[in-house]
C-alpha positions as CSV (number, residue, x, y, z in Angstrom):
1,M,-4.9,-6.0,-1.2
2,C,-6.9,-4.7,1.3
3,A,-6.5,-6.9,4.0
4,L,-9.7,-6.3,5.4
5,T,-11.8,-6.1,2.4
6,G,-9.4,-8.2,0.0
7,R,-9.7,-6.0,-2.7
8,K,-6.6,-4.5,-4.9
9,Y,-6.0,-2.6,-8.1
10,T,-3.3,-2.9,-10.5
11,Y,-1.8,0.4,-11.4
12,A,-3.7,0.3,-15.0
13,E,-7.1,0.3,-12.5
14,S,-5.2,2.6,-10.0
15,R,-4.6,5.4,-12.5
16,D,-7.5,5.1,-15.1
17,I,-10.2,5.5,-11.6
18,A,-8.2,8.4,-10.2
19,H,-9.0,9.0,-13.5
20,R,-12.5,9.7,-13.9
21,F,-12.3,10.4,-10.7
22,A,-10.9,13.6,-11.7
23,A,-13.4,14.1,-14.8
24,S,-15.8,13.2,-12.1
25,L,-14.8,16.6,-10.0
26,R,-14.3,18.5,-13.1
27,K,-17.7,17.6,-14.7
28,M,-19.4,19.2,-10.6
29,G,-18.4,21.7,-11.0
30,F,-15.1,22.2,-9.1
31,K,-12.5,23.9,-10.3
32,S,-8.3,24.1,-9.6
33,R,-7.7,25.1,-6.0
34,D,-11.5,24.4,-5.0
35,T,-10.7,22.3,-1.4
36,L,-11.9,19.2,-1.6
37,A,-12.7,17.1,2.0
38,V,-12.1,13.3,1.3
39,V,-14.0,11.6,4.8
40,L,-13.0,8.4,4.6
41,P,-10.7,5.2,6.8
42,N,-7.7,3.2,5.6
43,I,-9.6,1.9,2.0
44,P,-7.8,1.2,-1.2
45,E,-9.1,3.5,-2.5
46,F,-8.2,6.6,-0.3
47,P,-5.5,6.6,-2.1
48,L,-7.3,7.0,-5.5
49,V,-9.3,9.8,-4.3
50,L,-6.6,11.4,-3.6
51,F,-4.9,11.1,-6.4
52,G,-8.0,11.9,-8.5
53,A,-8.9,15.2,-6.6
54,I,-5.0,15.9,-6.6
55,E,-5.3,15.9,-10.7
56,A,-8.4,17.6,-11.1
57,G,-7.0,20.4,-9.1
58,C,-8.4,20.5,-5.7
59,I,-7.0,21.2,-2.6
60,V,-7.1,18.6,-0.9
61,T,-7.9,18.5,3.7
62,T,-8.5,14.7,5.2
63,V,-11.3,13.8,8.0
64,N,-11.0,10.6,10.3
65,P,-14.1,9.4,9.8
66,A,-14.0,7.7,13.3
67,F,-14.3,12.0,15.0
68,T,-17.2,12.6,17.0
69,P,-18.6,15.4,16.4
70,G,-17.0,17.3,18.8
71,M,-13.3,16.0,18.6
72,P,-12.5,17.9,15.7
73,A,-12.8,21.6,17.5
74,H,-11.5,20.3,20.9
75,S,-8.3,18.6,19.4
76,L,-7.6,22.9,18.2
């Protein structure tokens, strides 16, 4: 359970949500080896999105939602 939001998922719920997200990505036109940038804070849905994208065959990159516009370029 998430201490901040109180949300929690069973294994079966997690699997179903990730599977449905993968199907949605495919329906939107994402193909195997397409890159998907995930911009989410540390919330219970983060791994569900991650696993769904991987199931769809996507390459996943993450972006910290707390970054300010200049921070990503500065960190290189």
